C-alpha positions in Angstrom: 199.6 248.1 206.6 201.4 251.2 208.0 200.8 254.8 206.7 204.1 256.0 206.1 202.8 259.6 204.8 201.2 260.2 208.4 204.0 258.2 210.0 206.6 260.6 208.0 204.5 263.8 208.6 204.0 263.4 212.4 207.8 262.9 212.9 208.6 265.0 210.8 206.8 267.6 213.1 208.4 266.3 216.3 211.8 267.1 214.0 211.0 270.2 213.5 210.0 271.5 217.0 212.7 269.2 218.5 215.1 270.8 216.2 213.7 274.6 217.1 213.8 273.6 220.8 218.2 272.9 220.7 218.2 276.6 219.0 216.6 278.5 221.3 216.4 281.4 221.7 217.0 282.1 218.2 214.7 282.0 215.1 215.0 279.9 212.7 215.2 279.8 209.2 213.2 277.7 207.2 216.4 277.2 204.7 217.7 275.4 207.9 214.4 273.3 209.2 214.6 272.1 205.2 218.3 271.1 205.7 217.2 269.3 208.9 214.3 268.0 207.2 216.8 266.6 204.2 219.0 265.1 206.2 216.0 262.8 207.7 213.5 262.1 204.5 215.8 262.9 201.6 213.1 263.6 199.5 211.8 266.4 201.8 210.4 269.9 200.0 210.3 273.9 201.2 206.1 273.2 200.3 206.6 270.2 202.5 208.2 272.2 205.4 206.4 275.2 205.3 202.7 273.1 205.7 203.9 271.3 208.5 205.2 274.4 210.0 201.9 275.9 209.3 200.5 272.8 211.0 202.6 273.1 213.9 202.3 277.3 214.5 198.1 276.6 213.5 198.3 274.6 217.2 200.3 277.0 219.1 203.3 275.2 219.4 205.5 277.7 217.3 205.7 281.5 216.0 206.1 281.7 212.1 207.7 285.4 210.8 206.9 285.5 207.0 209.2 288.5 205.9 209.1 290.1 202.6 211.4 288.8 200.9 210.0 285.3 201.0 211.6 283.6 203.7 209.9 282.2 206.6 211.5 282.0 209.8 209.9 280.0 213.3 210.0 279.7 216.9 209.2 278.3 219.5 206.0 279.6 221.9 206.1 278.3 225.3 203.4 275.3 224.9 205.7 274.0 222.1 208.8 274.5 224.3 206.4 272.7 226.8 206.0 269.8 224.4 209.4 269.4 223.9 210.7 269.8 227.9 207.7 266.9 228.5 205.4 268.5 231.0 202.9 268.4 229.1 200.8 266.0 226.9 201.3 266.1 223.6 197.9 265.8 221.1 198.1 263.4 218.2 200.0 264.5 215.1 203.2 264.7 216.7 205.0 261.5 216.8 206.6 262.8 220.2 208.8 259.5 222.0 207.4 257.9 225.1 209.3 259.1 227.8 210.9 255.9 228.3 213.6 257.3 230.5 211.4 257.9 234.2 208.6 255.7 234.7 
């Protein structure tokens, strides 16, 4: 039986990274990332986004700036760019698709 929560969590992490990658070189506020998550999973919550952003920041794939107003802004790090560009291996915990377009 599939663990749907694990699949959702890991897929969301990949989609957050990919969204930040396409938005480079600009920072992205958590609200925009929540909108992306809601497009994929309509029941996504701000807490869920912050939890996954924190996970990715702990893995040094992105950096977080927490504004005094309470808003979080995310930027990819060098390692995050490399994961998105498929130039390094992706450790478990992120549902990065297999690179099928090159053998």
